[in-house]
RODREN-881920 format. One line per 3 residues: number of its first residue (from 1); for each residue x, y, z of N, C-alpha, C. Coordinates in steps of 0.1 Angstrom, whole numbers. Atoms other than C-alpha are relative to their C-alpha. Example, Ala and Ser with C-alpha at 12.3 -4.5 7.8 and 13.67 -1.06 7.14 Angstrom:
1	9,-12,0,123,-45,78,9,12,0  -9,-11,0,137,-11,71,-8,11,8;
//
This chain:
1	-8,-10,6,195,85,64,-9,10,-8  8,-10,7,179,117,52,9,8,-10  -8,-7,10,194,131,20,-7,13,-4;
4	5,-13,4,190,167,8,5,2,-14  -4,-3,14,193,182,-27,15,4,0  -14,-3,0,227,195,-17,9,-12,1;
7	-7,13,0,238,159,-10,1,-6,-14  0,5,14,227,150,-45,10,7,-9  -10,-8,8,247,178,-60,14,-4,3;
10	-14,5,-3,278,166,-41,3,-13,-7  -2,13,6,273,131,-54,3,1,-15  -2,-2,15,270,143,-90,14,6,-3;
13	-13,-5,2,302,163,-87,11,-11,3  -10,11,-3,320,132,-72,0,-9,-12  0,8,12,308,112,-102,7,6,-12;
16	-6,-7,11,320,138,-126,16,0,2  -14,1,-3,354,138,-109,6,-14,-3  -4,14,3,356,100,-112,1,-2,-15;
19	0,2,14,347,101,-149,12,8,-6  -11,-8,5,374,128,-154,14,-6,3  -13,6,-4,401,106,-139,7,-7,-12;
22	-7,5,12,427,98,-166,4,-15,3  -5,13,-4,437,66,-147,-12,-10,-2  12,8,2,401,52,-152,-1,-4,-15;
25	1,4,14,401,31,-184,-6,-14,0  5,14,2,387,-1,-199,-13,-3,7  13,4,-7,361,-20,-179,-3,9,12;
28	3,-8,-11,365,2,-149,-7,13,-4  6,-11,5,356,32,-170,-14,-3,-5  13,4,5,327,14,-186,-10,-2,12;
31	9,2,-12,313,4,-151,-4,14,6  3,-13,-6,316,40,-139,-9,8,-9  9,-7,9,298,53,-170,-14,-6,2;
34	13,6,-3,269,28,-163,-5,5,13  4,-5,-13,269,38,-127,-5,14,0  4,-14,1,268,75,-135,-13,2,-7;
37	13,-1,8,240,70,-160,-12,-4,9  10,4,-9,219,52,-134,-3,10,10  1,-10,-10,226,78,-108,-6,12,-6;
40	6,-12,6,218,106,-132,-15,-2,-2  15,3,2,184,90,-140,-7,2,13  6,-1,-13,176,88,-103,0,15,4;
43	-1,-14,-4,188,124,-98,-11,8,-6  10,-7,7,164,137,-124,-13,-2,7  13,3,-7,135,120,-106,0,7,13;
46	0,-6,-14,146,133,-72,-2,15,-2  2,-14,2,148,169,-86,-14,3,-4  14,-3,4,114,167,-103,-9,-2,12;
49	8,2,-12,99,153,-70,1,12,9  -2,-11,-9,114,181,-50,-7,12,-5  7,-12,7,100,207,-75,-15,-2,2;
52	14,2,-2,66,191,-72,-4,2,14  3,-2,-14,67,191,-34,0,15,3  0,-15,-2,77,228,-34,-12,6,-6;
55	12,-6,6,49,236,-57,-13,-3,8  11,4,-8,24,217,-36,-1,8,13  -1,-8,-12,36,235,-5,-4,15,-3;
58	3,-14,4,33,269,-23,-15,1,-2  15,0,3,-3,261,-34,-8,-1,13  7,1,-13,-12,252,2,4,10,10;
61	-4,-10,-9,5,281,17,9,-5,12  -8,6,-11,29,259,37,14,5,-2  -14,-5,2,65,269,44,9,-10,-7;
64	-11,7,7,95,257,24,12,3,8  -12,-2,-8,126,251,45,11,-9,-5  -11,8,5,160,239,35,-1,-4,-14;
67	1,5,14,160,217,5,-14,-4,-5  13,4,4,125,205,6,-11,6,9  11,-6,-8,91,218,17,-4,-8,12;
70	5,7,-12,77,209,51,-14,-4,-2  13,5,3,47,189,40,-5,-10,11  5,10,-9,24,169,63,2,-14,-6;
73	-2,13,5,28,132,61,-12,-6,-8  12,5,7,-7,126,49,-9,11,-4  9,-10,4,-32,146,29,-12,2,10;
76	10,-1,-10,-57,139,57,3,10,11  -5,-9,-10,-36,160,80,-3,15,-3  1,-13,5,-40,191,59,-14,6,3;
79	13,-6,-3,-68,214,72,-3,9,-12  4,-7,11,-87,228,43,-3,15,4  3,-14,-4,-90,266,43,-15,2,1;
82	14,-3,-1,-123,279,55,-3,12,-7  5,-12,7,-141,302,32,-9,8,8  9,-9,-8,-159,332,46,-14,-4,-3;
85	15,3,2,-196,326,51,-5,12,-8  6,-11,8,-217,346,26,-8,9,9  7,-9,-9,-231,377,41,-15,-2,-1;
88	14,2,0,-267,373,51,-7,14,-3  8,-12,4,-293,397,37,-5,6,13  6,-8,-11,-303,424,61,-15,0,-1;
91	15,0,0,-339,417,70,-4,5,14  5,-4,-13,-360,429,99,1,-11,10  -1,11,-9,-361,394,114,15,-3,4;
94	-15,2,-2,-323,391,110,5,10,10  -5,-11,-8,-317,424,127,-5,-2,15  6,3,-13,-339,412,156,6,-13,6;
97	-6,12,-5,-319,380,160,-8,-13,-2  8,12,3,-345,356,146,5,-9,-11  -5,8,11,-326,343,116,15,-4,2;
//
């Protein structure tokens, strides 16, 4: 099951609707409050993780699609950008193809 940030938003709204239910009282309300608190803590971590992934993708020049960036599975997969080679000094031997 692959969840997206939009799924997280839907879950949060569902929890708010349950907490707003006037028929929910006593132990049932207490349990829902605990459940909502735990879910909220996990949601904060999920959002921070998504923001970190988006920032990493941005720094590496990778595309961001949908809710999360498209990052490679392993840092070893990422090809490091190649820097341009420094220009060689123009010398007589260089111009003749000897350097």
